[in-house]
DSSP file (Angstrom, degrees, kcal/mol; ACC not computed):
  #  RESIDUE AA STRUCTURE BP1 BP2  ACC     N-H-->O    O-->H-N    N-H-->O    O-->H-N    TCO  KAPPA ALPHA  PHI   PSI    X-CA   Y-CA   Z-CA
    1    1 A M              0   0    0      0, 0.0     2,-0.1     0, 0.0     5,-0.0   0.000 360.0 360.0 360.0 133.6   -9.3  -26.3  -16.5
    2    2 A S    >>  -     0   0    0      1,-0.1     3,-0.9     4,-0.0     4,-0.7  -0.313 360.0-106.8 -76.0 162.9  -11.4  -25.4  -13.4
    3    3 A D  T 34 S+     0   0    0      1,-0.2     3,-0.5     2,-0.2    -1,-0.1   0.802 119.0  58.8 -59.5 -30.6  -11.1  -22.1  -11.6
    4    4 A Y  T 34 S+     0   0    0      1,-0.2    -1,-0.2     3,-0.0     6,-0.1   0.710 104.3  49.7 -72.8 -24.1   -9.2  -23.8   -8.8
    5    5 A D  T <4 S+     0   0    0     -3,-0.9    -1,-0.2     2,-0.0    -2,-0.2   0.561  87.5 109.7 -85.1 -13.2   -6.5  -25.1  -11.0
    6    6 A S  S  < S-     0   0    0     -4,-0.7     4,-0.0    -3,-0.5    -3,-0.0  -0.222  72.8-130.5 -68.1 154.0   -5.8  -21.7  -12.7
    7    7 A E  S    S+     0   0    0    127,-0.1    -1,-0.1     2,-0.0   127,-0.1   0.642  85.5  92.6 -74.3 -15.3   -2.6  -19.7  -12.1
    8    8 A S  S    S-     0   0    0      1,-0.1   124,-0.1   126,-0.1     3,-0.1  -0.509  84.9-105.8 -82.5 153.2   -4.9  -16.6  -11.4
    9    9 A P        -     0   0    0      0, 0.0    -1,-0.1     0, 0.0   122,-0.1  -0.155  44.3 -82.7 -68.1 167.9   -6.0  -15.8   -8.0
   10   10 A S     >  -     0   0    0      1,-0.1     4,-1.6    -6,-0.1     3,-0.2  -0.261  34.4-116.2 -67.1 157.4   -9.5  -16.3   -6.8
   11   11 A W  H  > S+     0   0    0      1,-0.2     4,-1.9     2,-0.2    -1,-0.1   0.774 115.0  62.5 -64.0 -28.8  -12.2  -13.8   -7.5
   12   12 A G  H  > S+     0   0    0      2,-0.2     4,-2.0     1,-0.2    -1,-0.2   0.901 104.0  46.4 -60.9 -45.4  -12.5  -13.2   -3.8
   13   13 A L  H  > S+     0   0    0     -3,-0.2     4,-2.5     1,-0.2    -2,-0.2   0.847 107.4  57.2 -70.4 -32.5   -9.0  -11.9   -3.7
   14   14 A V  H  X S+     0   0    0     -4,-1.6     4,-2.1     2,-0.2    -1,-0.2   0.931 107.1  49.5 -58.9 -43.1   -9.6   -9.8   -6.8
   15   15 A L  H  X S+     0   0    0     -4,-1.9     4,-2.8     1,-0.2     5,-0.2   0.902 110.2  50.1 -66.3 -40.0  -12.4   -8.1   -4.8
   16   16 A V  H  X S+     0   0    0     -4,-2.0     4,-2.7     1,-0.2     5,-0.3   0.935 111.7  49.5 -66.3 -41.0  -10.1   -7.5   -1.8
   17   17 A R  H  X S+     0   0    0     -4,-2.5     4,-2.3     1,-0.2    -2,-0.2   0.880 112.1  46.6 -63.9 -38.5   -7.5   -6.0   -4.2
   18   18 A L  H  X S+     0   0    0     -4,-2.1     4,-2.4     2,-0.2     5,-0.2   0.893 114.2  48.6 -74.8 -41.1  -10.1   -3.7   -5.9
   19   19 A A  H  X S+     0   0    0     -4,-2.8     4,-2.4     2,-0.2    -2,-0.2   0.918 115.1  42.6 -67.3 -38.4  -11.5   -2.6   -2.4
   20   20 A V  H  X S+     0   0    0     -4,-2.7     4,-2.5    -5,-0.2     5,-0.2   0.929 114.7  51.4 -70.5 -38.3   -8.1   -1.8   -0.9
   21   21 A G  H  X S+     0   0    0     -4,-2.3     4,-1.8    -5,-0.3    -2,-0.2   0.902 113.5  44.7 -62.6 -37.6   -7.0   -0.1   -4.1
   22   22 A A  H  X S+     0   0    0     -4,-2.4     4,-2.0     2,-0.2    -1,-0.2   0.920 113.4  51.0 -72.3 -43.1  -10.1    2.1   -4.2
   23   23 A T  H  X S+     0   0    0     -4,-2.4     4,-2.0     1,-0.2    -2,-0.2   0.943 114.5  41.8 -53.3 -55.6   -9.8    2.9   -0.4
   24   24 A I  H  X S+     0   0    0     -4,-2.5     4,-2.0     1,-0.2    58,-0.2   0.789 111.3  54.7 -70.8 -30.7   -6.3    3.9   -0.6
   25   25 A T  H  X S+     0   0    0     -4,-1.8     4,-2.5    -5,-0.2    -1,-0.2   0.900 109.2  49.6 -69.2 -39.3   -6.6    5.9   -3.8
   26   26 A V  H  X S+     0   0    0     -4,-2.0     4,-2.3     2,-0.2    -2,-0.2   0.879 108.8  51.5 -70.2 -35.8   -9.4    7.9   -2.4
   27   27 A A  H  X S+     0   0    0     -4,-2.0     4,-1.5     2,-0.2    -1,-0.2   0.917 112.9  46.0 -63.3 -41.2   -7.5    8.7    0.8
   28   28 A G  H  X S+     0   0    0     -4,-2.0     4,-1.9     2,-0.2    -2,-0.2   0.883 112.2  50.1 -65.1 -40.8   -4.6    9.9   -1.3
   29   29 A W  H  X S+     0   0    0     -4,-2.5     4,-2.9     1,-0.2     5,-0.2   0.918 109.3  52.0 -63.5 -43.9   -6.7   11.9   -3.6
   30   30 A Q  H  X S+     0   0    0     -4,-2.3     4,-1.7     1,-0.2    -1,-0.2   0.854 109.6  49.2 -63.7 -33.6   -8.4   13.6   -0.7
   31   31 A K  H  <>S+     0   0    0     -4,-1.5     5,-2.2     2,-0.2     4,-0.4   0.879 111.6  49.1 -68.7 -39.1   -5.1   14.5    0.8
   32   32 A I  H ><5S+     0   0    0     -4,-1.9     3,-1.2     1,-0.2    -2,-0.2   0.935 113.5  46.3 -65.4 -48.2   -3.9   15.9   -2.5
   33   33 A L  H 3<5S+     0   0    0     -4,-2.9    -1,-0.2     1,-0.2    -2,-0.2   0.837 109.0  56.1 -58.7 -36.2   -7.0   17.9   -2.9
   34   34 A G  T 3<5S-     0   0    0     -4,-1.7    -1,-0.2    -5,-0.2    -2,-0.2   0.476 109.4-121.0 -77.5  -5.4   -6.9   19.1    0.7
   35   35 A G  T < 5 -     0   0    0     -3,-1.2    -3,-0.2    -4,-0.4    -2,-0.1   0.935  37.0-163.3  66.5  43.2   -3.4   20.6    0.3
   36   36 A V      < +     0   0    0     -5,-2.2     2,-0.2    35,-0.1    -1,-0.2  -0.384  15.0 171.7 -63.6 135.8   -1.9   18.4    3.0
   37   37 A G    >>  -     0   0    0     -2,-0.1     3,-2.1    34,-0.1     4,-0.6  -0.447  52.3 -53.2-124.6-158.4    1.5   19.6    4.3
   38   38 A G  H 3> S+     0   0    0      1,-0.3     4,-2.8     2,-0.2     5,-0.2   0.671 119.2  74.9 -61.3 -14.7    4.0   19.0    7.0
   39   39 A E  H 3> S+     0   0    0      1,-0.2     4,-1.8     2,-0.2    -1,-0.3   0.835  87.0  64.1 -67.0 -28.5    1.4   19.3    9.7
   40   40 A L  H <4 S+     0   0    0     -3,-2.1    -1,-0.2     1,-0.2    -2,-0.2   0.938 111.8  35.8 -56.3 -45.5    0.1   15.8    8.6
   41   41 A V  H >< S+     0   0    0     -4,-0.6     3,-1.7    26,-0.2    -2,-0.2   0.934 116.7  50.4 -70.2 -51.5    3.5   14.4    9.7
   42   42 A L  H >< S+     0   0    0     -4,-2.8     3,-1.1     1,-0.3    -1,-0.2   0.685  97.6  69.4 -71.0 -17.7    4.1   16.5   12.7
   43   43 A S  T 3< S+     0   0    0     -4,-1.8     3,-0.3     1,-0.2    -1,-0.3   0.540  89.2  66.8 -73.6  -6.5    0.7   15.8   14.2
   44   44 A T  T <>  +     0   0    0     -3,-1.7     4,-2.8     1,-0.2     3,-0.3   0.516  69.7  98.7 -87.9  -7.4    1.8   12.3   14.8
   45   45 A K  H <> S+     0   0    0     -3,-1.1     4,-0.8     1,-0.3    -1,-0.2   0.802  80.9  48.9 -62.4 -32.8    4.4   13.1   17.5
   46   46 A S  H  > S+     0   0    0     -3,-0.3     4,-0.5     2,-0.2     3,-0.4   0.905 113.7  46.9 -69.8 -38.4    2.3   12.4   20.5
   47   47 A R  H >4 S+     0   0    0     -3,-0.3     3,-1.3    -4,-0.3     4,-0.5   0.893 106.7  57.5 -70.3 -38.9    1.1    9.0   19.2
   48   48 A V  H >< S+     0   0    0     -4,-2.8     3,-0.5     1,-0.3    -1,-0.2   0.706  93.2  68.7 -67.9 -17.2    4.7    8.0   18.1
   49   49 A E  H 3< S+     0   0    0     -4,-0.8    -1,-0.3    -3,-0.4    -2,-0.2   0.811 102.1  46.8 -62.2 -29.8    5.8    8.4   21.7
   50   50 A E  T << S+     0   0    0     -3,-1.3    -1,-0.2    -4,-0.5    -2,-0.2   0.587  96.8  96.8 -85.2 -11.6    3.7    5.4   22.5
   51   51 A A  S <  S-     0   0    0     -3,-0.5    56,-0.0    -4,-0.5    -3,-0.0  -0.181  92.2 -73.4 -75.8 169.2    5.0    3.4   19.6
   52   52 A P    >>  -     0   0    0      0, 0.0     4,-2.4     0, 0.0     3,-0.7  -0.263  47.9-111.7 -57.8 152.4    7.9    0.8   19.8
   53   53 A T  H 3> S+     0   0    0      1,-0.2     4,-2.7     2,-0.2     5,-0.2   0.863 114.8  56.4 -56.0 -41.8   11.3    2.4   20.3
   54   54 A W  H 3> S+     0   0    0      1,-0.2     4,-1.7     2,-0.2    -1,-0.2   0.833 111.5  44.1 -64.7 -33.1   12.6    1.3   16.9
   55   55 A F  H <> S+     0   0    0     -3,-0.7     4,-2.8     2,-0.2     5,-0.2   0.949 113.2  49.3 -75.8 -50.2    9.7    3.1   15.2
   56   56 A A  H  X S+     0   0    0     -4,-2.4     4,-2.7     1,-0.2    -2,-0.2   0.884 111.0  51.2 -56.1 -39.9    9.9    6.2   17.3
   57   57 A S  H  X S+     0   0    0     -4,-2.7     4,-2.6    -5,-0.2     5,-0.2   0.913 110.4  49.0 -58.3 -48.2   13.7    6.3   16.6
   58   58 A F  H  X>S+     0   0    0     -4,-1.7     4,-2.6     1,-0.2     5,-1.0   0.908 111.3  48.8 -61.3 -44.4   13.1    6.1   12.9
   59   59 A M  I  <>S+     0   0    0     -4,-2.8     5,-3.1     3,-0.2     4,-0.4   0.920 115.3  45.0 -60.0 -45.8   10.4    8.9   13.0
   60   60 A N  I  <5S+     0   0    0     -4,-2.7    -2,-0.2    -5,-0.2    -1,-0.2   0.884 120.7  37.0 -71.2 -37.4   12.7   11.2   15.0
   61   61 A A  I  <5S+     0   0    0     -4,-2.6    -2,-0.2    -5,-0.2    -1,-0.2   0.797 134.4  15.3 -84.2 -30.3   15.9   10.6   13.0
   62   62 A V  I  <5S+     0   0    0     -4,-2.6     4,-0.3    -5,-0.2    -3,-0.2   0.805 128.0  34.0-116.6 -42.8   14.5   10.3    9.4
   63   63 A V  I > <S+     0   0    0     -5,-1.0     3,-1.6    -4,-0.4     7,-0.3   0.958 109.8  54.3 -88.9 -49.4   10.8   11.6    9.1
   64   64 A Y  T 3 <S+     0   0    0     -5,-3.1    -1,-0.1     1,-0.3    -4,-0.1   0.802 100.5  60.1 -55.6 -35.0   10.4   14.5   11.5
   65   65 A P  T 3  S+     0   0    0      0, 0.0    -1,-0.3     0, 0.0    -2,-0.1   0.791 116.9  34.2 -63.9 -25.7   13.4   16.5   10.1
   66   66 A Y    <>  +     0   0    0     -3,-1.6     4,-2.3    -4,-0.3     5,-0.2  -0.487  68.0 154.4-127.5  62.0   11.5   16.6    6.7
   67   67 A P  H  > S+     0   0    0      0, 0.0     4,-2.2     0, 0.0   -26,-0.2   0.879  73.6  52.1 -63.6 -35.8    7.8   16.8    7.3
   68   68 A E  H  > S+     0   0    0      2,-0.2     4,-2.0     1,-0.2     5,-0.2   0.943 110.9  48.6 -70.1 -42.6    6.9   18.4    4.0
   69   69 A A  H  > S+     0   0    0      1,-0.2     4,-2.5     2,-0.2    -1,-0.2   0.970 113.7  45.8 -59.9 -48.4    8.7   15.8    2.0
   70   70 A F  H  X S+     0   0    0     -4,-2.3     4,-2.3    -7,-0.3    -1,-0.2   0.814 106.6  57.9 -66.5 -28.8    7.2   12.9    3.9
   71   71 A A  H  X S+     0   0    0     -4,-2.2     4,-2.6    -5,-0.2    -1,-0.2   0.929 110.1  46.1 -56.9 -46.3    3.7   14.5    3.6
   72   72 A Q  H  X S+     0   0    0     -4,-2.0     4,-2.5     1,-0.2     5,-0.4   0.905 111.6  51.1 -63.1 -43.9    4.3   14.4   -0.2
   73   73 A I  H  X S+     0   0    0     -4,-2.5     4,-2.2    -5,-0.2     5,-0.2   0.904 112.2  47.8 -64.1 -39.4    5.5   10.9    0.0
   74   74 A I  H  X S+     0   0    0     -4,-2.3     4,-2.6    -5,-0.2    -2,-0.2   0.972 115.0  41.6 -62.4 -56.4    2.4    9.9    2.0
   75   75 A Q  H  X S+     0   0    0     -4,-2.6     4,-2.4     1,-0.2    -2,-0.2   0.927 122.1  39.8 -70.7 -42.3   -0.3   11.5   -0.2
   76   76 A W  H  X S+     0   0    0     -4,-2.5     4,-2.6    -5,-0.2     5,-0.4   0.846 113.7  55.0 -76.7 -29.2    1.3   10.4   -3.6
   77   77 A G  H  X S+     0   0    0     -4,-2.2     4,-2.2    -5,-0.4     5,-0.3   0.911 110.2  46.3 -62.9 -39.7    2.3    7.0   -2.2
   78   78 A E  H  X S+     0   0    0     -4,-2.6     4,-2.5    -5,-0.2     5,-0.2   0.964 116.0  45.7 -67.2 -46.6   -1.4    6.4   -1.2
   79   79 A L  H  X S+     0   0    0     -4,-2.4     4,-2.4    -5,-0.2     5,-0.2   0.964 120.6  36.6 -61.6 -53.0   -2.7    7.7   -4.6
   80   80 A L  H  X S+     0   0    0     -4,-2.6     4,-2.4     1,-0.2    -1,-0.2   0.900 119.3  48.8 -69.8 -40.1   -0.3    5.8   -6.8
   81   81 A G  H  X S+     0   0    0     -4,-2.2     4,-2.4    -5,-0.4    -1,-0.2   0.898 113.0  48.2 -61.9 -42.1   -0.2    2.7   -4.7
   82   82 A G  H  X S+     0   0    0     -4,-2.5     4,-2.6    -5,-0.3   -57,-0.2   0.888 111.6  48.7 -67.1 -40.8   -3.9    2.6   -4.5
   83   83 A V  H  X S+     0   0    0     -4,-2.4     4,-2.7    -5,-0.2     6,-0.3   0.933 111.1  51.9 -66.2 -43.1   -4.3    3.0   -8.3
   84   84 A A  H  X>S+     0   0    0     -4,-2.4     5,-2.7    -5,-0.2     4,-0.8   0.932 111.6  45.5 -55.7 -49.0   -1.7    0.3   -8.9
   85   85 A L  H ><5S+     0   0    0     -4,-2.4     3,-0.6     1,-0.2    -1,-0.2   0.925 113.4  50.5 -59.6 -45.8   -3.6   -2.1   -6.6
   86   86 A F  H 3<5S+     0   0    0     -4,-2.6    -2,-0.2     1,-0.3    -1,-0.2   0.855 115.1  41.6 -61.6 -38.8   -6.9   -1.2   -8.2
   87   87 A L  H 3<5S-     0   0    0     -4,-2.7    51,-2.1    -5,-0.1    -1,-0.3   0.533 108.7-122.4 -85.0  -9.3   -5.7   -1.7  -11.7
   88   88 A G  T <<5 +     0   0    0     -4,-0.8    51,-2.4    -3,-0.6     2,-0.6   0.837  60.6 150.1  67.6  32.0   -3.8   -4.8  -10.8
   89   89 A A  S   <S-     0   0    0     -5,-2.7    -1,-0.2    -6,-0.3     5,-0.1  -0.883  73.9 -19.1-104.8 116.9   -0.5   -3.3  -12.1
   90   90 A L  S  > S+     0   0    0     -2,-0.6     4,-2.6    -3,-0.1     5,-0.3   0.934  79.0 173.5  55.3  48.2    2.6   -4.4  -10.3
   91   91 A T  H  >  +     0   0    0     -3,-0.3     4,-2.7     1,-0.2     5,-0.3   0.799  66.3  62.7 -61.1 -26.1    0.6   -5.6   -7.4
   92   92 A R  H  > S+     0   0    0     58,-0.3     4,-1.8     2,-0.2    -1,-0.2   0.974 112.3  32.7 -72.1 -49.6    3.6   -7.2   -5.7
   93   93 A P  H  > S+     0   0    0      0, 0.0     4,-2.6     0, 0.0    -2,-0.2   0.894 121.8  50.5 -67.2 -38.6    5.6   -3.9   -5.1
   94   94 A A  H  X S+     0   0    0     -4,-2.6     4,-2.9     2,-0.2     5,-0.2   0.898 110.5  49.7 -66.9 -38.8    2.4   -1.8   -4.7
   95   95 A G  H  X S+     0   0    0     -4,-2.7     4,-2.3    -5,-0.3    -1,-0.2   0.902 112.3  46.5 -65.3 -41.3    1.0   -4.3   -2.1
   96   96 A V  H  X S+     0   0    0     -4,-1.8     4,-2.5    -5,-0.3    -2,-0.2   0.948 114.5  49.0 -68.0 -44.5    4.2   -4.2   -0.1
   97   97 A M  H  X S+     0   0    0     -4,-2.6     4,-2.3     1,-0.2    -2,-0.2   0.953 114.2  43.1 -60.6 -52.2    4.3   -0.4   -0.4
   98   98 A V  H  X S+     0   0    0     -4,-2.9     4,-2.1     1,-0.2    -1,-0.2   0.850 113.5  53.4 -65.9 -34.2    0.8    0.1    0.7
   99   99 A G  H  X S+     0   0    0     -4,-2.3     4,-2.5    -5,-0.2    -1,-0.2   0.913 109.6  46.7 -64.2 -43.4    1.1   -2.5    3.5
  100  100 A L  H  X S+     0   0    0     -4,-2.5     4,-2.4     2,-0.2    -2,-0.2   0.898 111.5  52.2 -62.8 -41.5    4.2   -0.8    4.9
  101  101 A M  H  X S+     0   0    0     -4,-2.3     4,-2.4     2,-0.2    -2,-0.2   0.916 112.2  45.7 -62.3 -42.9    2.4    2.6    4.8
  102  102 A M  H  X S+     0   0    0     -4,-2.1     4,-1.9     2,-0.2    -2,-0.2   0.882 110.3  53.1 -74.3 -38.6   -0.6    1.3    6.6
  103  103 A L  H  X S+     0   0    0     -4,-2.5     4,-1.0     2,-0.2    -1,-0.2   0.921 110.2  48.5 -61.2 -41.6    1.6   -0.5    9.2
  104  104 A A  H >X S+     0   0    0     -4,-2.4     4,-1.9     1,-0.2     3,-1.0   0.934 109.9  52.8 -61.7 -43.4    3.4    2.8    9.8
  105  105 A F  H 3X S+     0   0    0     -4,-2.4     4,-2.8     1,-0.3    -1,-0.2   0.843  99.7  62.1 -65.3 -28.3    0.0    4.5   10.1
  106  106 A S  H 3< S+     0   0    0     -4,-1.9    -1,-0.3     1,-0.2    -2,-0.2   0.824 112.8  37.5 -63.8 -29.3   -1.1    1.9   12.7
  107  107 A F  H << S+     0   0    0     -3,-1.0    -2,-0.2    -4,-1.0    -1,-0.2   0.766 130.3  28.9 -88.9 -27.0    1.7    3.2   15.0
  108  108 A A  H  < S+     0   0    0     -4,-1.9   -61,-0.2    -5,-0.1   -60,-0.2   0.655 103.9  79.8-109.6 -24.6    1.5    6.9   14.1
  109  109 A G  S  < S-     0   0    0     -4,-2.8     5,-0.1    -5,-0.3    -4,-0.0  -0.141  99.6 -58.2 -81.7 176.6   -2.2    7.5   13.2
  110  110 A P    >   -     0   0    0      0, 0.0     3,-1.9     0, 0.0     4,-0.2  -0.311  49.0-125.4 -61.5 141.8   -5.1    8.0   15.7
  111  111 A A  G >  S+     0   0    0      1,-0.3     3,-1.6     2,-0.2    -2,-0.1   0.813 107.4  63.5 -63.6 -30.4   -5.4    5.0   17.9
  112  112 A E  G 3  S+     0   0    0      1,-0.3     4,-0.3     2,-0.1    -1,-0.3   0.733 102.8  51.3 -60.3 -24.6   -9.1    4.5   17.0
  113  113 A Q  G <> S+     0   0    0     -3,-1.9     4,-2.3     1,-0.2    -1,-0.3   0.348  80.5  97.2 -98.0   8.9   -8.0    3.8   13.4
  114  114 A T  H <> S+     0   0    0     -3,-1.6     4,-2.6    -4,-0.2     5,-0.2   0.922  80.9  51.1 -61.2 -48.6   -5.4    1.2   14.3
  115  115 A P  H  > S+     0   0    0      0, 0.0     4,-1.9     0, 0.0    -1,-0.2   0.908 112.2  46.8 -55.3 -44.0   -7.6   -1.8   13.7
  116  116 A F  H  > S+     0   0    0     -4,-0.3     4,-2.5     2,-0.2     5,-0.2   0.922 111.5  51.5 -63.8 -42.9   -8.6   -0.5   10.2
  117  117 A A  H  X S+     0   0    0     -4,-2.3     4,-2.3     1,-0.2    -1,-0.2   0.908 110.6  48.4 -62.8 -40.0   -5.0    0.3    9.3
  118  118 A L  H  X S+     0   0    0     -4,-2.6     4,-2.1     2,-0.2    -1,-0.2   0.863 110.4  51.7 -67.6 -36.0   -3.9   -3.2   10.3
  119  119 A L  H  X S+     0   0    0     -4,-1.9     4,-2.2    -5,-0.2    -2,-0.2   0.917 112.9  44.9 -66.1 -45.3   -6.7   -4.8    8.3
  120  120 A V  H  X S+     0   0    0     -4,-2.5     4,-2.3     2,-0.2    -2,-0.2   0.875 112.2  51.8 -68.5 -36.7   -5.8   -2.8    5.2
  121  121 A A  H  X S+     0   0    0     -4,-2.3     4,-2.2    -5,-0.2    -1,-0.2   0.902 110.4  48.8 -67.2 -39.7   -2.1   -3.6    5.7
  122  122 A L  H  X S+     0   0    0     -4,-2.1     4,-2.0     2,-0.2    -2,-0.2   0.899 112.9  47.4 -65.6 -40.6   -2.9   -7.3    5.9
  123  123 A C  H  X S+     0   0    0     -4,-2.2     4,-2.0     2,-0.2    -2,-0.2   0.902 111.0  50.5 -70.6 -37.5   -5.0   -7.2    2.8
  124  124 A A  H  X S+     0   0    0     -4,-2.3     4,-1.8     2,-0.2    -2,-0.2   0.883 110.9  49.1 -66.0 -40.3   -2.4   -5.3    0.9
  125  125 A F  H  X S+     0   0    0     -4,-2.2     4,-1.9     2,-0.2    -1,-0.2   0.883 109.4  53.5 -66.0 -39.5    0.4   -7.8    1.9
  126  126 A A  H  X S+     0   0    0     -4,-2.0     4,-1.1     1,-0.2    -2,-0.2   0.899 108.0  49.7 -60.6 -40.4   -2.0  -10.6    0.8
  127  127 A C  H  <>S+     0   0    0     -4,-2.0     5,-1.3     1,-0.2     4,-0.4   0.889 110.0  51.6 -65.8 -38.7   -2.4   -9.0   -2.6
  128  128 A A  H  <5S+     0   0    0     -4,-1.8     3,-0.3     1,-0.2    -1,-0.2   0.846 114.9  42.0 -67.8 -34.6    1.5   -8.7   -2.8
  129  129 A L  H  <5S+     0   0    0     -4,-1.9    -1,-0.2     1,-0.2    -2,-0.2   0.624 112.3  52.3 -88.9 -11.4    2.0  -12.4   -2.0
  130  130 A S  T  <5S-     0   0    0     -4,-1.1    -1,-0.2    -3,-0.3    -2,-0.2   0.248 102.7-109.6-118.3  11.1   -0.7  -13.9   -4.0
  131  131 A R  T > 5 +     0   0    0     -4,-0.4     3,-1.9    -3,-0.3     4,-0.3   0.888  52.6 166.4  66.0  35.0   -0.5  -12.7   -7.6
  132  132 A A  T 3 < +     0   0    0     -5,-1.3     3,-0.4     1,-0.3    -1,-0.1   0.649  67.1  58.0 -61.8 -18.1   -3.7  -10.6   -7.2
  133  133 A G  T 3  S+     0   0    0     -6,-0.3     7,-0.9     1,-0.2     6,-0.7   0.402  83.3  83.9 -92.5   2.6   -3.1   -8.7  -10.4
  134  134 A R  S <  S+     0   0    0     -3,-1.9     2,-0.5     5,-0.2    -1,-0.2   0.680  88.1  54.4 -80.0 -19.9   -3.1  -11.8  -12.6
  135  135 A R  S    S-     0   0    0     -3,-0.4     3,-0.1    -4,-0.3    -1,-0.1  -0.966 130.9 -10.7-118.9 126.5   -6.9  -11.9  -12.9
  136  136 A L  S    S+     0   0    0     -2,-0.5     2,-0.3     1,-0.2    -1,-0.2   0.858 117.5  98.3  57.3  38.7   -8.7   -8.8  -14.0
  137  137 A G  S >  S-     0   0    0     -4,-0.2     3,-0.8    -3,-0.2     4,-0.4  -0.932  85.5-107.7-149.8 169.1   -5.6   -6.8  -13.7
  138  138 A L  T >> S+     0   0    0    -51,-2.1     4,-1.8    -2,-0.3     3,-1.2   0.711 100.6  82.6 -78.6 -16.8   -2.7   -5.5  -15.8
  139  139 A D  H 3> S+     0   0    0    -51,-2.4     4,-0.6    -6,-0.7    -1,-0.2   0.840  85.6  59.4 -54.1 -33.3   -0.2   -7.9  -14.4
  140  140 A S  H <4 S+     0   0    0     -7,-0.9     3,-0.4    -3,-0.8    -1,-0.3   0.842 108.0  46.1 -68.7 -28.9   -1.4  -10.5  -16.9
  141  141 A I  H <4 S+     0   0    0     -3,-1.2    -1,-0.2    -4,-0.4    -2,-0.2   0.831 106.4  59.0 -72.9 -33.4   -0.4   -8.0  -19.6
  142  142 A F  H >X S+     0   0    0     -4,-1.8     3,-3.0     2,-0.1     4,-0.7   0.514  75.0 135.9 -75.8  -5.0    3.0   -7.2  -18.0
  143  143 A D  T 3< S+     0   0    0     -4,-0.6    12,-0.1    -3,-0.4    -3,-0.1  -0.195  78.8   5.4 -50.5 118.8    3.9  -10.9  -18.2
  144  144 A G  T 34 S+     0   0    0     10,-0.4    12,-0.5     2,-0.3    -1,-0.3   0.409 110.2  91.1  84.6  -1.0    7.5  -11.1  -19.4
  145  145 A H  T <4 S+     0   0    0     -3,-3.0    -2,-0.2    10,-0.1    10,-0.1   0.632  88.5  35.7 -98.0 -17.3    8.1   -7.3  -19.3
  146  146 A F  S  < S-     0   0    0     -4,-0.7    -2,-0.3     8,-0.2    -1,-0.1  -0.930 100.9 -81.3-131.9 158.2    9.4   -7.1  -15.8
  147  147 A P    >>  -     0   0    0      0, 0.0     3,-1.8     0, 0.0     4,-1.4  -0.310  43.1-119.9 -56.0 140.1   11.6   -9.3  -13.7
  148  148 A G  H 3> S+     0   0    0      1,-0.3     4,-2.4     2,-0.2     5,-0.2   0.782 110.8  63.1 -55.0 -32.0    9.5  -12.1  -12.2
  149  149 A W  H 34 S+     0   0    0      1,-0.2    -1,-0.3     2,-0.2     5,-0.0   0.698 105.2  47.1 -69.0 -19.3   10.4  -11.0   -8.7
  150  150 A I  H <4 S+     0   0    0     -3,-1.8   -58,-0.3     3,-0.1    -2,-0.2   0.894 131.1  13.4 -86.0 -47.9    8.6   -7.6   -9.3
  151  151 A S  H  < S-     0   0    0     -4,-1.4    -2,-0.2   -59,-0.1   -60,-0.2   0.410  93.6-116.8-118.6   0.2    5.3   -8.8  -10.8
  152  152 A W  S  < S+     0   0    0     -4,-2.4    -4,-0.2     1,-0.3    -3,-0.1   0.609  77.3 124.3  67.0  12.7    5.1  -12.6  -10.2
  153  153 A T  S    S-     0   0    0     -6,-0.3     2,-0.5    -5,-0.2    -1,-0.3  -0.440  73.7 -88.9 -97.1 176.1    5.2  -13.1  -13.9
  154  154 A R        -     0   0    0     -2,-0.1   -10,-0.4    -3,-0.1    -8,-0.2  -0.750  44.8-126.4 -87.5 128.0    7.5  -15.0  -16.1
  155  155 A A        -     0   0    0     -2,-0.5   -10,-0.1     1,-0.1     2,-0.1  -0.292  32.0 -92.5 -67.2 155.4   10.5  -13.0  -17.1
  156  156 A A              0   0    0    -12,-0.5    -1,-0.1     1,-0.1    -8,-0.1  -0.415 360.0 360.0 -66.4 139.2   11.4  -12.7  -20.9
  157  157 A A              0   0    0     -2,-0.1    -1,-0.1    -3,-0.1    -2,-0.1   0.491 360.0 360.0 -74.3 360.0   13.9  -15.3  -21.9
């Protein structure tokens, strides 16, 4: 069977998964080592004022009342989501989670980082949609251990 007929993704997509996973892991680890707190979340207020109304409303109603909790969610979400992508472990939920985090960052983070955030979000969503953990990843080992909608694998009979 040729590489093109395989159920596994292309090697190029595996490289994308590894790069995104490593990048996000390092970002999360740096935040954890730096002792990031609520100021990370609260520093986004001026940028969020320029965001779409639905996003600004969400931030004002849900995120800003709990800045310390969301700072923890951000740093641990980056670390764990990045490690999962890098290892090819549950790439579908990890890719969606990382993609949504980076999409939110594109609205809330510094404007000059928006193109990078959107690129990483797109790559993370591509990994989630394409079985990117099935080649050189733990998703091939998880086959049958999780529902197929979580890991793109065949569920146990």
